[in-house]
C-alpha positions, -999 to +999 in steps of 0.1 A: +165+829+271+183+799+285+155+774+284+162+738+295+160+714+265+163+677+262+197+679+247+209+697+277+210+664+295+237+652+271+256+684+276+254+681+314+264+644+314+294+652+291+305+681+314+301+658+345+325+633+329+348+662+320+347+673+356+355+638+369+385+638+345+397+672+358+395+662+395+428+643+396+447+673+382+432+700+403+409+705+433+373+695+430+360+731+436+381+743+406+368+715+384+332+724+394+338+761+386+353+753+352+324+731+343+298+757+354+316+783+333+317+759+303+280+751+306+269+787+306+294+796+279+281+768+256+245+778+263+251+815+255+269+805+223+241+783+212+214+810+220+234+836+201+239+813+171+202+804+170+193+841+170+218+848+142+205+819+121+169+829+126+177+865+117+195+854+086+168+831+075+138+853+083+113+839+057+131+807+046+154+793+020+149+789-017+146+753-028+163+759-061+194+780-053+195+780-015+193+818-012+174+838+013+138+845+006+128+882+008+091+893+004+081+857-004+104+857-035+140+846-041+160+876-055+183+853-074+157+830-091+131+857-097+153+884-110+143+903-141+177+897-157+172+859-160 
């Protein structure tokens, strides 16, 4: 579910800089806790967003109109009314 990817290094480095910026305003333990919560919050958001996008685009996108392909056909481009 929460697999480590290459772009997670960018996220971790950005959060470390954010944590360093928080330390003068609060204790280090609070800064670390905030950064940990932010990391897992961002990871869960990305995973749920990927699932919703893959669910929405099950078979692909039509190259002509950009609609969702259902049963290997685009319902807008292949409609009988056109």
